[in-house]
Backbone as a ProteinNet text record, in pm:
[ID]
protein_1_A
[PRIMARY]
MRNSIITLVASLKPMGKWIATRIAQNDVSYHGSSIVREYPAEHHLEIPGMRRGFLLACHVGERAPDVQILLGETPTRTHTLCLGTHHVLFFFAHRKHPERSLHAWQELDVWLKGTYNDLVEAWLILPHRTEEAEHLGTRLICDENAVLGRAYSISEDGLVLVRPDGYVGFLGRPFSLEQVRAYLASIFVGMI
[TERTIARY]
2761.5	2755.5	2610.9	2530.1	2390.9	2315.8	2341.2	2275.3	2309.4	2432.7	2470.9	2403.9	2380.9	2310.2	2164.2	2102.1	1963.4	1953.5	2047.2	2048.7	2063.6	2150.1	2170.3	2043	1977.8	1854.9	1746.1	1732.9	1632.5	1658.3	1782.8	1814.2	1787.4	1784	1758	1611.1	1522.4	1379.7	1343.5	1381.7	1351.2	1422.2	1543.1	1617.8	1547.8	1497.2	1424.4	1300.6	1228.5	1110.4	1150.1	1258.3	1306.1	1344.3	1415.2	1456.1	1333.7	1236.7	1115.7	1039.5	1032.1	964.1	1035.7	1166.2	1242.8	1224.3	1228.7	1213.1	1073.9	971	833	804.3	892.6	880.8	758.4	716.6	602.7	635	761.4	797.3	841.3	826.3	860	752.2	793.1	698	750.2	656.9	688.9	637.3	596.5	540.1	639.7	593.4	679.8	744.4	723.6	781.8	696.7	757.4	684.1	592.7	602.9	517.4	383.8	362.3	234.7	180.4	48.3	-11.9	-133.8	-143.2	-258.6	-329.6	-462.6	-541.7	-645.1	-655.5	-561.2	-428.4	-323.2	-190	-192.6	-119.3	-112.5	-251.1	-333.4	-469.9	-468	-548.8	-562.1	-689.1	-675.6	-789.9	-890.7	-1017	-1122.3	-1200.2	-1149.8	-1215.1	-1161.3	-1247.5	-1198.1	-1111.5	-995.7	-906.2	-821.4	-836	-762.4	-641.4	-554.6	-433.6	-316.9	-230.3	-112.8	-33.9	-2.8	73.5	-14.2	-141.7	-231.7	-314	-394.7	-463.2	-415.8	-420.2	-374.5	-461.6	-399.2	-468.4	-399.7	-476.7	-424	-359.2	-240.8	-169	-109.5	-90	-25.8	116	160	295.5	311.3	205.7	212	131.9	155	86.7	-64.3	-139.6	-286	-339.3	-434.6	-494.1	-566.9	-566	-637.7	-761.2	-877.9	-1005	-1092	-1160.3	-1260	-1383.9	-1429.5	-1547.5	-1638.3	-1757.5	-1850.3	-1869.7	-1851.6	-1887.2	-2015.8	-2128	-2257.2	-2269.9	-2271.8	-2277.4	-2145.2	-2045.7	-1919	-1815.7	-1766.1	-1660.9	-1527.6	-1457	-1323.5	-1245.9	-1123.6	-1038.2	-998.3	-973.2	-935	-802.9	-710.1	-583.1	-606.4	-710.2	-743.1	-783.6	-856.9	-897.5	-777.5	-672.6	-555.9	-444.6	-469.1	-368.2	-361.2	-245.4	-230.8	-152.5	-168.5	-89.2	-168.7	-295.9	-378.2	-359.4	-378	-400.6	-547.5	-580.4	-718.6	-764.1	-874.2	-929.1	-1056.7	-1058.8	-1178.4	-1242	-1364	-1439.7	-1542.5	-1520.9	-1611.5	-1720.1	-1844.7	-1957.1	-1980	-2042.5	-2070.6	-2149.6	-2107.2	-2171.5	-2317	-2347.6	-2484.2	-2574	-2515.8	-2593.6	-2524.9	-2523	-2450.3	-2504.2	-2632	-2690.1	-2624.6	-2570.2	-2501.4	-2371.6	-2316.3	-2187.1	-2199.9	-2318.8	-2332.4	-2302.5	-2338.1	-2306.7	-2155.1	-2084.3	-1937.8	-1877.2	-1932.2	-1882.3	-1899.1	-2017.2	-2041.3	-1945.1	-1923.3	-1830.3	-1689	-1644.3	-1510.9	-1499.7	-1601.3	-1599.3	-1591.2	-1670.5	-1667.1	-1529.9	-1477.1	-1345.9	-1236.1	-1237.8	-1137	-1144	-1263.6	-1279.3	-1231.1	-1248.9	-1205.9	-1057.7	-997.5	-858.9	-760.6	-798	-705.8	-765.1	-844.9	-917.4	-828.3	-711.3	-622	-528.7	-537.4	-443.9	-508.3	-635.9	-702.6	-835	-854.3	-981.1	-1049.7	-1171.1	-1239.5	-1355	-1370.8	-1477.5	-1553.9	-1686.1	-1772.8	-1802.2	-1776	-1800.6	-1922.6	-2027.7	-2150.7	-2176.6	-2241	-2272.2	-2384.4	-2465.7	-2572.7	-2613.1	-2677.1	-2720.5	-2832.3	-2824.2	-2931.7	-2972.2	-3099	-3148.5	-3078.9	-3056.4	-2989.5	-2848.7	-2773.9	-2637	-2635.5	-2734.2	-2741	-2754.6	-2820.3	-2842.8	-2725.8	-2623.5	-2508.9	-2420.1	-2425.1	-2340.6	-2193.4	-2162.7	-2023.7	-1983.1	-1854.4	-1803.7	-1847.1	-1914.5	-1977.9	-1942.6	-1907.7	-1884.3	-1973.2	-2051.1	-2132.8	-2056.5	-2035.3	-1958.4	-2053.3	-2150.4	-2256.8	-2205.9	-2104.9	-2052.4	-1933.3	-1904.5	-1795.1	-1658.4	-1644	-1515.5	-1410.9	-1448.7	-1356.4	-1325.8	-1427.6	-1407.8	-1311.8	-1326.1	-1234.8	-1093.2	-1080.8	-947.8	-872.7	-943.9	-881.6	-897.2	-944.8	-957.9	-1048.7	-1157.8	-1255.4	-1377.6	-1403.1	-1515.9	-1644.8	-1636	-1756.5	-1747.2	-1660.9	-1638.2	-1490.5	-1446.5	-1305.4	-1265.8	-1141.2	-1080.6	-951.2	-931.1	-806.3	-758.8	-635.2	-576.7	-466.1	-482.2	-382.1	-299.1	-168.8	-76.2	-65.2	-14.7	-0.2	91	179.2	265.7	198.4	69.6	-5.1	7.1	67.8	83.9	-16.1	-58	-151.8	-76	-118.5	-54.2	-124.3	-256.3	-334.2	-441.8	-464.4	-568.5	-632	-760.4	-832.7	-949.8	-949.7	-1059	-1094.1	-1199	-1303.7	-1254.6	-1337.7	-1293.2	-1286	-1191.2	-1173.8	-1138.6	-1231.4	-1205.7	-1087.5	-1073.9	-963	-828.5	-822.2	-696.2	-656.4	-751.2	-716.4	-681	-747	-710.6	-568	-533.4	-397.6	-294.9	-326.8	-233.4	-213	-320.6	-307.6	-229.8	-254	-178.9	-30.2	2.3	144.4	214.4	142.3	210.5	208.5	116.4	109.7	159.3	255.9	312.6	367.6	324.4	376.8	320.7	228.2	174.1	45.3	-19	-148.6	-131.1
120.4	15.7	-21.8	-36.3	-74.2	33	160.4	269.1	267.5	233.5	230	113.7	1.8	-111.5	-74	-7.7	36.3	134.7	225.5	323.1	252.4	151.7	76	2.9	-63.1	-135.8	-39	74.7	174.3	228.4	243.7	295.9	192.2	64.5	-39.7	-47.8	-1.4	-8.4	62.9	188.9	253	183.7	136.3	67.4	-63.2	-133.6	-258.1	-234	-126.1	-91.4	-57.8	16.4	51.6	-74.3	-167	-291.6	-373.5	-385.3	-461.4	-399.3	-267.5	-197.4	-222.9	-218.3	-242.5	-385	-481.4	-621.9	-645.6	-587.3	-604.1	-521.5	-433.2	-344.6	-254.3	-218.9	-130.3	13.6	47.5	184.7	200	94.3	101.6	183.2	268.5	349.2	369.2	361.5	391.2	530	608.2	740.5	823.2	881.5	959.8	878.6	747.1	660.5	664.3	630.9	628.5	506.4	410.4	291.2	310.6	429.2	459	590.7	607	729.3	766.8	895.5	948.8	1049.2	1042.9	1134	1203.1	1333.3	1421.4	1424	1460.6	1466.7	1562.9	1528.3	1612.5	1642	1537.7	1550.4	1593.9	1691.4	1736.3	1675.6	1605.5	1538.3	1639.7	1612.5	1701.7	1641.6	1534.5	1471.9	1539	1599	1667.8	1577	1626.3	1550.9	1447	1428	1324.3	1383.1	1444.7	1501.1	1407.7	1397.3	1311.6	1354.5	1258.2	1286.1	1313.5	1346.9	1372.3	1247.3	1207.3	1079.4	1001	870.7	789.9	816.5	848.7	870.1	784.4	733	645.2	727.5	686.8	751.7	644.9	680	586.2	557.8	437	399.4	351.1	356.2	310.8	182.3	114.3	-11.6	12.3	-74	-62.1	-92.2	-13	-39.6	-173.8	-237.7	-363.7	-334.8	-365.4	-330.5	-454.6	-467.2	-573.2	-537	-627.7	-604.1	-725.9	-711.7	-823.3	-852.1	-976.8	-1023.2	-1101.3	-1037	-1095.4	-1092	-1208.1	-1218.3	-1267.8	-1289.2	-1346.9	-1238.3	-1230	-1131.9	-1174.5	-1077.8	-1101.9	-970.6	-972.6	-853.6	-820.2	-692.1	-651.9	-714.1	-735.3	-799.1	-941.3	-1007.3	-1140.7	-1134.8	-1030.6	-1014.2	-986.9	-930.7	-889.1	-993.9	-1111.6	-1217.3	-1273.5	-1312.7	-1374	-1286.4	-1317.3	-1249.1	-1145.5	-1127.9	-1029.1	-890.5	-789.2	-654.2	-651.6	-578.1	-569.2	-424.4	-405.4	-272.2	-257.9	-156.5	-121.8	-0.6	-17.5	89.7	138.2	257.5	314.4	393.6	344	418.3	542.6	641	765.5	735.6	791.8	761.5	805.9	925.2	977.1	931.2	911.4	874.3	758.1	637.7	525.7	486	509.7	472.3	547.5	665.7	743.8	676.9	594.3	531.3	396.2	337.3	199.7	184.7	282.1	273	273.5	362.6	367.4	237.1	180.6	52.7	-56.7	-64.6	-167.9	-153.9	-32.3	-7.1	-53.4	-15.6	-54.9	-205.8	-267.6	-411.5	-491.6	-453.5	-521.6	-505	-383.3	-356.9	-437	-441.3	-516.7	-665.5	-720	-863.5	-895.6	-802.2	-825	-800.4	-715.8	-675.6	-732	-730.3	-768.6	-876	-965.4	-1064	-1144.7	-1185.1	-1265.5	-1181.3	-1049.8	-962.5	-873.6	-837.1	-743.1	-802.7	-803.4	-847	-722.2	-694	-570	-595.7	-502.1	-506.7	-375.6	-385.2	-268.7	-242.9	-121.1	-82.7	9.4	-34	43.9	83.2	199.8	239.2	153.2	90.8	1.6	-87.1	-196.4	-288.7	-225.1	-247	-203.1	-320.9	-324.5	-433.7	-434.8	-316.2	-305.8	-365.1	-335.1	-386	-536.4	-588.4	-732.7	-810.5	-751.9	-819.5	-805.9	-730.2	-711.6	-835.4	-919.2	-1038.9	-1005.8	-904.6	-863.6	-885.7	-872	-878.5	-751.3	-767	-654.4	-650.7	-531.3	-507.2	-390.9	-408.9	-299.6	-235.7	-107.3	-29.5	68.1	12.4	93.5	198	166.1	260.1	341.1	331.1	404.4	371.7	255.1	214.6	199.5	134	114.3	246.8	329.7	461.8	547.5	547.6	626.5	569.3	437.4	375.9	412.2	420.9	454.6	602.2	682.6	827.8	865.5	791.7	819	882.4	1009	1077.2	1062.5	1057.4	1044.1	923.9	928.9	815.1	809.3	693.9	682	543	531.3	405.6	384.6	261.6	225.7	95.1	93.3	-29.2	-73.1	-193.4	-249.3	-348.7	-327.8	-415.5	-550.2	-653.3	-784	-782.3	-682.5	-674.5	-603.7	-563.7	-502.2	-351.7	-289.2	-143.5	-79.8	42.1	113.8	164.4	119.1	159.8	275.7	279.3	387.6	430.2	561.3	616.7	733.5	724.1	831	877.8	1004.9	1066.6	1198.1	1210.1	1114	1012.8	911.7	811.4	869.3	818.1	856.8	731.2	687.2	566.3	585.1	704.5	731.1	720.3	773.3	771.1	629.8	548.7	412.2	328.2	352.6	281.4	315.5	443	485.5	425.3	421	364.3	215.8	140.9	-3.1	-29.1	49.5	34.1	58.8	151.1	181.6	72.9	4.2	-99.2	-235.9	-258.2	-386.3	-378.3	-291.4	-272.1	-405.6	-444.2	-565.1	-694.6	-687.7	-810.7	-853.9	-762.6	-793.7	-810.2
3941.3	3841.1	3811	3916.9	3899.3	3820.8	3849.4	3777.5	3629.3	3595.1	3453.9	3381.2	3450.1	3388.6	3363.5	3461.9	3444.8	3329.7	3320.4	3211.3	3077.4	3070.4	2947.3	2906.9	3000.7	2971.2	2926.2	2995	2958	2817.8	2781	2647.7	2539	2573.7	2474.9	2436	2523.6	2493.9	2363.8	2343.7	2214.8	2098.5	2121.1	2015.8	1979.1	2078.9	2053.6	1969.6	1998.7	1921.1	1777.6	1761.9	1628.5	1550.6	1615.5	1548.7	1509.6	1600.1	1570	1452.9	1449.6	1340.7	1209.1	1209.2	1086.6	1038	1129.8	1090.6	1033.2	1094.9	1048.5	923.3	886.5	770.2	779.1	900.4	918.3	882.8	873.1	839.4	694.4	614	473	402.1	309.8	234.3	92.8	-2.8	-141.8	-178.7	-78.5	-102.3	-185.1	-292.1	-379.6	-490.4	-489.8	-592	-719	-830	-957.4	-968.2	-876.8	-883.2	-812.8	-755.3	-690.1	-745.3	-736.5	-788.1	-705.2	-675.8	-604.2	-693.7	-694.4	-776.5	-688.7	-695.3	-761.4	-686.5	-757	-696.2	-578.6	-474.2	-353.5	-299	-293.9	-243.1	-97.2	-65.8	72.4	129.7	238.8	298.4	350.8	327.6	373.1	488.2	545.7	659	784.5	867.2	986.5	1073.1	1110.6	1197.3	1127.1	997.2	925.7	855	929.4	870.9	897.8	801.8	815	938.7	1023.7	1144.1	1264.4	1244	1355.8	1382.9	1288.7	1292.9	1172.4	1181.8	1070	947.8	838.1	712	606.6	516.3	413	302.1	261.2	151.4	61.6	-64.9	-156.6	-109.2	-138.4	-103.1	39.7	117.6	256.2	272.3	380	408.9	414.1	349.3	349.1	488.1	535.8	666.9	668.8	783	801.3	885.4	830.3	893.6	905.9	1017.5	1036.7	956.3	869.2	785.6	791.3	734.8	719.9	572	534.2	400.1	417.4	386.2	420.8	572.1	632.7	779.1	837.1	751.8	795.3	823.6	948.1	977.1	916.4	861.7	807.2	814.3	765.4	767.6	623.8	600	464.1	421.5	514.8	475.9	425.8	475	426.3	279.3	242.2	102.1	12.6	70.6	-7	-10.9	44	38.6	-103.2	-144	-275.5	-371.3	-498.6	-601.7	-680.4	-648.7	-716.9	-656.4	-739.2	-688.9	-647.3	-543.1	-496.9	-509.6	-582.9	-603.5	-521	-434.5	-358.4	-425.4	-473.5	-537.7	-435.8	-381.4	-282.2	-353.5	-346.6	-402.2	-316.6	-375.1	-304.5	-177.2	-65.2	63.8	69.8	21	33	-81.1	-199.8	-317.8	-389.8	-329.6	-391.1	-528.1	-551.7	-680.6	-796.1	-769.1	-872.5	-917.5	-832	-860.6	-930	-929.7	-978.2	-1126.8	-1208.6	-1351.7	-1373	-1304.1	-1315.7	-1266.2	-1157.6	-1105.6	-1210.6	-1272.1	-1372.6	-1490.4	-1534.9	-1644.8	-1607.5	-1487.9	-1442.6	-1425.7	-1365.4	-1340.3	-1469.8	-1569.2	-1699.3	-1763.8	-1759.1	-1818.5	-1748	-1614.5	-1540.5	-1572.4	-1576.3	-1607	-1747.2	-1840.5	-1977.3	-2000.6	-1919.1	-1943	-1840.3	-1713.7	-1605.8	-1515.1	-1570.6	-1491.1	-1396.5	-1441.3	-1357.5	-1271	-1282	-1211.3	-1105.2	-1125.3	-1034.1	-987.4	-857	-797.4	-742	-788.9	-751.4	-655	-560.7	-460.8	-463.9	-462.7	-453.6	-306.3	-260.1	-121.2	-119.5	-52.3	-41.5	103.4	126	262.9	323.9	237.8	283.5	166.4	198.6	93.3	11.1	-119.1	-206.9	-293.5	-328.6	-411.2	-547	-602.4	-732.4	-726.8	-621.3	-607.7	-586.7	-514.2	-489.8	-620	-719.8	-847.5	-944.2	-906.5	-996.2	-1003.6	-901.9	-901.2	-886	-807.6	-787.6	-642.6	-618.8	-481.2	-410.5	-298.8	-232.8	-84.3	-36.8	105.7	146.2	252.5	305.9	420.8	408.6	506.5	576.4	649.6	709.4	807.6	883.9	984	932.6	804.1	739	798	858.5	915.8	805.8	699	587.2	518.4	501.3	441.1	521.3	653.7	738.6	733.3	733.9	730.6	603.8	491.7	364.3	328.8	423.8	407.1	290.4	273.9	168.3	233.9	203.2	266.2	185.4	52.8	-29	-122.1	-222.6	-311	-346.4	-396.1	-430.2	-473.1	-512.2	-555	-478.4	-431.9	-365.9	-427.4	-477	-529.8	-435	-380	-289.6	-368.9	-366.4	-438.4	-366.4	-432.9	-368.1	-244.8	-234.8	-116.7	0.4	-16.8	91.7	100.9	1.9	1.4	-95.5	-65.4	-150.5	-273	-391.1	-515.6	-582.9	-569.8	-631.6	-533.8	-528.9	-443.1	-516.1	-541.3	-608.5	-524.9	-490.8	-414	-479.5	-554.9	-586.5	-690.1	-717.6	-813.3	-952.7	-1029	-1168.6	-1245.8	-1330.9	-1408.7	-1502.3	-1559	-1651.4	-1579.4	-1458.9	-1383.6	-1343.2	-1296.5	-1257	-1380.1	-1492.9	-1616.2	-1657.6	-1652.6	-1689.5	-1593.4	-1464.6	-1367.7	-1393.4	-1413.9	-1439.2	-1567.8	-1670.2	-1794.9	-1772.9	-1681.9	-1656.8	-1575.5	-1487.8	-1407.6	-1471.8	-1564.9	-1632.5	-1776.2	-1800.4	-1933.5	-1984.9	-2103.8	-2166.3	-2111.9	-2014.7	-1957.3	-2025.1	-2091.3	-2152.8	-2302.5
[MASK]
++++++++++++++++++++++++++++++++++++++++++++++++++++++++++++++++++++++++++++++++++++++++++++++++++++++++++++++++++++++++++++++++++++++++++++++++++++++++++++++++++++++++++++++++++++++++++++++++

């Protein structure tokens, strides 16, 4: 009798984990849904060791990674930035040549403020602070150790749009302004 009780309790451990995961919705995924888009489609990660199922890699339709970051000198988490009803767009400037990305960032930022100001909050992610970026007057995150880049599987440059529910809706590696514009137009149909 005692052995059967121990066996029953031992068998509940995996079930308990499964129930907790379901309640927390950590296994929910919109991957493959029409409400998410990855560019290019079926992107193959080029970061060594960052294969799906081996190390955690960011994909559209899955929960956005939560990373400890610094806003200026203030520590915070990316999930804190994503609280609320806005979509949050992370624009990753090129890691080796961030200055090449600043013109595209300015173009995107102006367009977002003019078209989706109340719907999308955009952040510029730089590998290090630059004087030029400081004068842009934009939301800026410095990702010196590439922690944020690795969490979102961005090796050089890219765009990540986190939906208000905390899931990745758009992922572009490398960034494509045309693709993110088309995606936003498709999800905000009739709202503008």
